[in-house]
Structures are given as C-alpha cells and as structure tokens.
C-alpha distance (Angstrom), angle and dihedral (degrees) to the residues before:
residue distance angle dihedral
I1 . . .
Y2 3.79 . .
F3 3.79 119.6 .
A4 3.82 100.2 45.1
R5 3.79 117.5 95.3
S6 3.79 116.6 -121.0
D7 3.81 91.3 -118.9
S8 3.83 92.4 56.1
F9 3.79 129.6 103.5
I10 3.80 120.7 -145.9
D11 3.80 116.3 -166.1
G12 3.81 87.5 -15.0
V13 3.81 93.7 -53.7
S14 3.80 121.8 120.8
V15 3.81 110.2 -120.2
Y16 3.81 89.6 -149.8
E17 3.82 92.9 53.3
A18 3.83 92.3 43.8
R19 3.81 90.4 53.2
K20 3.81 91.7 46.9
Q21 3.81 88.9 50.1
A22 3.82 89.1 52.2
G23 3.81 88.0 55.3
R24 3.81 91.6 49.1
I25 3.81 90.1 52.0
L26 3.82 90.1 49.4
A27 3.82 89.3 52.4
R28 3.80 91.3 54.0
K29 3.80 94.0 43.4
Y30 3.83 97.3 41.2
P31 3.80 110.6 29.6
V32 3.80 109.9 -176.3
E33 3.80 130.4 -174.8
A34 3.76 100.2 -127.2
D35 3.78 143.4 143.8
M36 3.79 98.9 -133.7
V37 3.80 145.4 10.0
V38 3.81 117.8 -138.1
G39 3.80 126.6 -170.3
V40 3.79 119.8 -147.3
P41 3.81 104.7 -123.3
E42 2.90 125.8 -76.9
S43 3.79 115.0 -9.2
G44 3.82 96.3 30.7
I45 3.81 95.5 54.6
D46 3.81 99.3 80.1
A47 3.82 93.0 50.6
A48 3.82 89.6 46.1
I49 3.81 89.9 55.1
G50 3.82 89.0 51.6
Y51 3.81 91.2 48.5
S52 3.80 90.2 49.4
E53 3.81 93.4 49.0
E54 3.81 93.0 48.2
S55 3.82 96.9 42.6
G56 3.79 99.4 37.4
I57 3.81 90.2 -129.1
P58 3.83 109.8 135.3
Y59 3.79 118.5 -105.9
E60 3.80 113.8 -129.8
K61 3.77 132.6 -176.3
A62 3.79 99.6 -128.5
I63 3.82 101.6 146.6
V64 3.79 122.9 64.8
K65 3.79 119.6 -158.6
N66 3.79 125.2 -147.1
S67 3.81 99.7 -134.1
Y68 3.80 94.0 -158.1
I69 3.82 98.0 66.6
G70 3.81 99.8 73.2
R71 3.78 127.4 -157.7
T72 3.77 108.6 -18.9
F73 3.81 98.8 -168.7
I74 3.81 92.1 65.8
K75 3.80 96.8 52.6
P76 3.84 108.9 123.0
S77 3.81 98.9 -119.1
Q78 3.79 138.6 34.1
K79 3.81 90.2 -121.3
E80 3.82 91.8 55.2
R81 3.82 91.9 44.8
M82 3.82 92.2 52.5
K83 3.80 93.5 45.9
S84 3.81 90.4 52.2
V85 3.82 94.6 44.2
K86 3.82 90.8 54.1
I87 3.80 92.1 59.7
K88 3.81 99.5 31.1
L89 3.82 100.8 72.0
N90 3.79 130.2 35.6
P91 3.81 130.4 177.7
I92 3.79 127.1 -126.3
A93 3.80 91.5 -130.5
D94 3.80 99.4 -165.7
K95 3.83 89.3 58.9
I96 3.82 92.6 51.5
K97 3.82 107.2 40.7
G98 3.80 111.6 116.1
K99 3.81 93.3 -3.4
R100 3.79 131.8 127.7
V101 3.79 102.2 -128.2
V102 3.81 132.2 -160.4
I103 3.80 109.4 -158.3
I104 3.80 116.7 -161.1
D105 3.79 120.4 -162.0
D106 3.79 132.2 167.4
S107 3.80 98.2 -124.0
I108 3.76 147.6 -18.7
V109 3.80 112.6 -127.2
R110 3.81 109.3 168.4
G111 3.80 97.2 -10.0
E112 3.79 97.5 -120.0
T113 3.81 97.0 107.2
S114 3.81 91.8 46.6
K115 3.79 90.8 48.5
H116 3.80 89.7 50.3
I117 3.82 92.7 48.8
V118 3.81 92.3 50.4
R119 3.80 90.1 48.3
L120 3.84 90.3 49.9
M121 3.80 90.3 52.0
R122 3.81 92.0 49.1
E123 3.82 92.3 47.0
A124 3.82 88.6 50.6
G125 3.81 88.2 56.1
A126 3.82 103.8 -99.9
A127 3.80 111.4 169.6
E128 3.83 91.9 -151.1
V129 3.80 134.2 5.9
H130 3.80 119.6 -157.3
M131 3.82 116.1 -176.2
L132 3.80 119.4 -155.4
I133 3.80 124.3 -178.5
S134 3.82 123.0 -151.0
S135 3.80 94.1 -147.6
P136 3.79 136.3 50.6
P137 3.82 117.9 -90.8
F138 3.82 110.7 -67.4
V139 3.83 101.9 -121.9
C140 3.82 106.5 149.8
P141 3.79 133.0 52.3
C142 3.78 118.1 -104.8
Y143 3.79 116.7 -144.2
F144 3.81 95.6 -169.8
G145 3.78 101.9 86.1
V146 3.82 105.1 -41.5
D147 3.79 113.1 103.2
I148 3.81 100.2 -138.6
H149 3.78 112.5 134.9
D150 3.78 102.8 -169.2
K151 3.80 146.0 2.4
E152 3.81 91.6 -106.1
S153 3.83 89.3 69.3
L154 3.81 91.3 62.2
I155 3.81 116.6 86.1
A156 3.83 94.1 -154.0
N157 3.79 89.0 57.2
K158 3.82 90.2 59.3
L159 3.81 106.3 31.2
T160 3.80 136.9 44.7
T161 3.80 120.1 -117.7
S162 3.81 91.3 -101.3
E163 3.83 90.6 49.5
I164 3.82 90.6 49.8
C165 3.81 89.5 48.6
E166 3.79 89.8 53.7
Y167 3.82 92.0 44.7
I168 3.81 94.1 52.9
G169 3.82 91.8 41.5
A170 3.82 98.1 -123.2
D171 3.80 125.4 148.9
S172 3.80 89.1 -130.9
L173 3.79 139.0 -1.8
G174 3.79 130.8 -160.3
Y175 3.78 136.1 171.9
L176 3.77 132.1 -155.7
S177 3.79 106.9 -106.3
I178 3.78 120.8 -117.7
N179 3.80 89.2 -113.6
C-alpha cells in the first residue's frame, strides 16, 4: 500500500496497476458527485488516477508535496509530526476554489495528516471535501518497517469511520474493504 514504488512488481503484479485498481474499486463503492479527484502525493496518486478513470471525474494535481520533508507519520513525537505536516503539503488554491473535491490517500494512521489536508482544501475554498482511502482501516501495528508502537496510536483502532470523518472534517470518508 505505502512503501512499494509504483514501478515495482510484487508476486508478478504491478504495484501501479494494483493501486489504480484500488481506486477503481473505491469509485464503484463510493460514488461521489464531484468536480475533481486529487491524489495525496505520492502514494495516493495512482489510486486517484484509477478513481478518476472509473468515475469519469477529472484528475487534477491540486496538492504539491515538499519532497525534502520525508515520512511524517514516523517522526518520534506529535509536535515533530505536526511541524513536518504543515510544510510537507500545499494546495494549488486556484484549482480548488469552489470545487467539490475527492481526495484519495493510501491510509490514515493517526488522522493528523488527513485533518490537515481537509483543512487545506477548505482554506483554499473547496465547496466539499470527500476523503477516500485505498486501504482498509489501519488498526494494528506493523513491525516490518512502519514505526507504530501500539494500537492506541492508530485512529481507526479508537474511532469509527463516521467519528474519523468528523474528526478530520471531511464531508464523507470511505475505506477500501479488506476483501
């Protein structure tokens, strides 16, 4: 979902095509009336392209990523994570103003990045912000490369999908099912 490069193959399957397929499934499961689909750089882009292709809603680059920040969710403290998130992603405001936006990301870990992205979209003038996630809810720690120490750190382990939606400030929230 996250660490693999788009040009990789895992068990003979293209990571890029698998991510696009995840976006297509999201489009069928969560149809939204919207003006644009936006992928959160970098790992949400491929699924956003798939969502766009399946739904017919145009894909737009409306979030720019500062490539020098690194992975914010593995920073050691909440203060450091928030500082990094604030300078990692920036909206292209003239693309967003007055638009109904579908944001596609790969996962929600603690919820802070998603909350920040939704706030950025609102501040840029988005009329609606729908957040769709191309993985199931992240509810258990992973000890194979992701620095999450316990279940209590994971928002989906503590809150329901509707509570997470309210917390991040989105108009709707949906996850890809485990199936």
